[in-house]
C-alpha positions in Angstrom: -27.0 1.4 -21.3 -25.6 4.8 -21.1 -21.9 5.4 -20.1 -19.9 8.5 -19.3 -16.4 8.7 -20.3 -13.7 10.4 -18.3 -10.5 10.4 -20.2 -7.2 12.0 -19.0 -5.9 13.6 -22.1 -2.4 14.4 -20.6 -1.5 10.5 -21.2 0.4 9.6 -24.5 -2.2 7.0 -25.0 -5.1 8.9 -24.3 -6.7 9.7 -27.8 -6.2 6.3 -28.7 -7.7 4.8 -25.8 -10.7 7.3 -26.0 -11.4 6.4 -29.5 -11.2 2.8 -28.8 -13.7 3.0 -25.9 -16.1 5.1 -27.7 -16.0 2.7 -30.8 -16.8 -0.5 -28.6 -19.5 1.2 -26.8 -21.4 2.3 -30.1 -20.8 -1.3 -31.3 -22.5 -2.6 -28.4 -25.4 -0.3 -28.6 -24.6 1.9 -25.7 -24.8 5.6 -25.6 -22.0 7.4 -24.6 -22.5 10.4 -22.6 -20.3 13.6 -21.8 -18.7 14.2 -18.5 -21.4 16.9 -17.8 -24.1 14.2 -17.8 -22.4 11.7 -15.4 -25.4 11.9 -13.0 -27.4 10.1 -15.9 -25.2 7.5 -16.6 -25.2 3.8 -15.8 -21.5 3.2 -15.6 -18.5 5.7 -15.4 -15.6 4.6 -17.7 -12.2 6.1 -16.6 -9.4 5.9 -19.1 -6.1 6.6 -17.5 -4.0 5.4 -14.6 -4.9 5.1 -11.1 -4.5 8.9 -10.4 -7.2 9.4 -13.1 -9.4 7.1 -10.9 -8.8 8.8 -7.9 -9.5 12.1 -9.6 -12.8 10.6 -10.8 -14.0 9.3 -7.3 -13.1 12.4 -5.7 -15.4 14.4 -8.3 -18.1 11.7 -8.6 -18.1 9.1 -6.1 -21.4 10.8 -4.6 -23.3 10.1 -7.4 -23.5 6.6 -6.5 -22.5 5.4 -10.2 -20.1 2.4 -10.7 -16.7 3.0 -12.0 -14.7 1.0 -14.5 -11.3 1.8 -14.8 -9.4 1.3 -18.2 -5.8 1.4 -18.0 -4.0 3.8 -20.6 -1.1 4.6 -18.1 1.3 2.1 -16.2 0.6 -0.7 -14.1 -2.9 0.1 -12.2 -4.6 -1.4 -9.3 -7.8 0.8 -9.7 -7.4 1.2 -13.3 -7.3 -2.6 -13.8 -8.8 -3.0 -17.2 -6.3 -3.4 -19.8 -6.9 -1.5 -23.0 -7.1 -4.6 -25.3 -9.9 -6.1 -23.1 -12.0 -2.7 -23.0 -14.5 -4.6 -25.7 -15.1 -7.6 -23.6 -15.3 -5.5 -20.5 -18.1 -3.5 -21.8 -20.0 -6.3 -23.2 -19.9 -8.0 -19.8 -21.1 -4.8 -18.2 -23.9 -4.5 -20.8 -25.0 -8.4 -20.1 -25.0 -7.9 -16.4 -22.1 -10.5 -15.8 -20.0 -7.9 -14.0 -20.4 -7.7 -9.9 -20.2 -4.2 -8.1 -17.6 -4.0 -5.4 -17.9 -1.4 -2.8 -14.8 0.0 -1.5 -14.5 1.8 1.9 -13.1 5.7 2.1 -11.6 7.5 4.9 -13.3 10.7 6.1 -11.1 13.2 7.6 -11.5 16.8 9.1 -8.5 19.1 10.2 -9.0 21.2 13.5 -6.6 24.2 14.2 -5.0 24.0 17.6 -6.8 20.7 18.2 -9.8 22.4 19.7 -11.0 25.0 16.9 -13.9 24.4 14.6 -13.5 21.7 12.3 -12.5 22.3 8.7 -14.2 21.1 5.6 -14.7 17.3 5.3 -12.2 15.3 3.2 -12.7 11.8 1.6 -9.9 9.4 0.6 -10.1 6.4 -1.3 -6.4 5.5 -0.7 -4.9 7.3 2.1 -4.5 10.4 4.5 -1.1 11.4 4.9 0.6 14.1 7.4 4.3 14.7 6.2 7.0 17.0 7.6 7.6 19.9 5.9 10.7 22.0 4.4 12.8 21.0 7.7 15.6 18.3 7.7 14.4 17.2 11.1 12.0 14.8 11.9 8.7 15.8 13.4 6.6 14.5 16.5 2.9 13.1 15.8 0.6 12.0 18.4 -1.6 9.3 17.8 -4.8 8.9 19.2 -7.2 6.1 19.0 -10.9 6.2 20.3 -9.8 8.7 22.8 -6.7 6.8 24.0 -3.4 8.1 23.6 -1.3 5.4 21.8 2.0 7.1 21.3 4.2 9.8 19.8 6.1 9.0 16.6 9.2 10.8 15.9 9.1 10.3 12.1 8.9 12.1 8.8 5.1 11.4 8.7 2.1 9.2 9.3 -0.1 7.3 6.6 -3.8 6.4 7.2 -4.6 4.0 4.6 -7.8 2.1 3.5 -7.8 -1.5 2.5 -7.4 -0.1 -1.4 -4.6 2.3 -0.2 -2.6 -0.5 1.6 -1.0 -1.3 -1.9 -0.1 2.3 -2.4 2.1 4.9 -0.4 1.7 2.5 2.9 2.9 -0.3 1.2 6.0 1.6 0.4 6.4 2.5 4.1 6.3 -1.1 5.4 2.8 -1.4 5.8 0.7 -4.5 5.4 -1.5 -5.6 2.3 -5.2 -5.7 3.1 -7.7 -7.5 1.1 -10.1 -4.7 -0.5 -12.9 -6.3 1.7 -11.1 -6.2 4.9 -13.2 -4.1 7.7 -10.0 -2.2 8.9 -7.5 0.5 8.1 -4.0 0.9 8.5 -1.6 3.3 10.5 1.8 3.4 8.7 4.9 5.4 10.1 6.9 7.1 7.3 10.8 6.7 8.1 10.4 6.5 11.9 13.4 7.5 14.2 13.1 4.2 16.1 13.3 0.6 14.7 10.5 -0.3 17.1 7.7 1.7 15.1 5.5 -0.8 13.4 2.2 -0.3 11.2 -1.0 -0.7 13.3 -4.1 -2.2 11.8 -7.4 -0.6 13.3 -11.2 -1.8 13.0 -12.9 -0.1 10.4 -15.0 1.7 13.2 -12.3 3.3 15.0 -11.9 7.2 15.1 -8.1 8.3 14.8 -6.8 11.6 15.6 -3.4 12.7 14.6 -1.8 15.8 16.3 1.4 17.6 15.2 3.1 17.8 18.5 6.4 19.4 17.4 8.1 20.4 14.3 10.5 23.0 12.9 8.4 23.8 9.6 4.6 23.3 8.8 3.6 19.8 7.9 1.5 18.9 4.9 -1.8 17.3 5.1 -2.6 15.3 1.9 -5.6 13.6 0.7 -5.3 10.9 -1.9 -1.7 12.3 -2.8 -3.6 16.2 -2.9 -2.1 18.6 -0.7 -5.2 20.0 1.4 -3.9 21.9 4.3 -0.5 22.8 6.1 -0.4 21.6 9.7 1.3 23.7 12.6 2.0 22.3 15.9 -1.1 21.7 18.0 -3.3 21.1 14.8 -4.9 18.0 14.5 -6.8 16.0 12.2 -9.4 13.3 12.8 -10.4 10.3 10.6 -12.7 7.4 10.6 -14.4 5.1 7.9 -16.7 7.1 5.7 -20.2 6.3 5.1 -19.9 6.7 1.5 -18.7 3.8 -0.5 -16.9 3.8 -3.8 -18.7 1.2 -6.5 -16.2 -0.7 -8.7 -17.2 -2.8 -11.4 -15.6 -6.1 -11.3 -15.2 -8.3 -14.5 -16.4 -12.0 -14.1 -12.5 -13.2 -14.7 -10.8 -10.5 -12.7 -7.8 -11.7 -10.6 -7.2 -9.5 -7.7 -3.8 -10.7 -7.0 -2.5 -10.4 -10.3 -1.5 -6.6 -10.0 0.5 -7.8 -6.8 2.3 -10.4 -8.7 3.3 -8.1 -11.2 4.4 -5.1 -9.1 6.1 -7.0 -6.5 7.5 -9.6 -8.6 6.0 -12.3 -6.8 7.0 -15.5 -8.5 7.0 -19.5 -7.8 4.9 -22.3 -8.6 1.2 -22.2 -7.2 0.5 -25.9 -6.0 -2.4 -27.6 -7.4 
């Protein structure tokens, strides 16, 4: 089995983590490939945090190779394998004991003036965000779903989140948590100017357009936390679920709710 190791060298534990992964792989008879050879790998091992995973997905999801995230940062949802469990994780991967889970992404394009030529296509595993710029005043965002005008939100911004991204920025904005397999995505409002604004869960096949209707400064359009464009009044971005899926390796004993219990402080007795 060939594994490609992608390590975030900026993290304090990076060197220790990289050495441990390399040693475990060699002990298990795996060949460790450089990043340039990712196309020939059977598994992409990402050492870092969720940001590292998002970067790796952004650069290599089109290869169709499964990802295994090894957490060398803080608590991670995507980089879910603790450093202390990397040996067992690689052994399970080698022996075919892991499942491969496909995660949905969103695909979006920006149009200038709403009717101009569409810009490049962006893929997001977590979210697409339109956020007001440097002005201290709220902006106005029109929401259109499948050609139907929904409403205009006076707010700091709008978030379109995948089920994977529902536990990220969308959750902080009051959005719901979706199971990763849910065929849907979420529209969440950032700091709305009315108490009646609520998140909206839409079917995965919906086509959503967000139009910057009014703003005193250009709004930012970001994809998985990376600023991709500046929006001016009249500009739009249109999004729907992408055809491409991200393939994540799932360990046999993985508990999908463990990160939620830890991060959200869920406590209490679980009934037998």
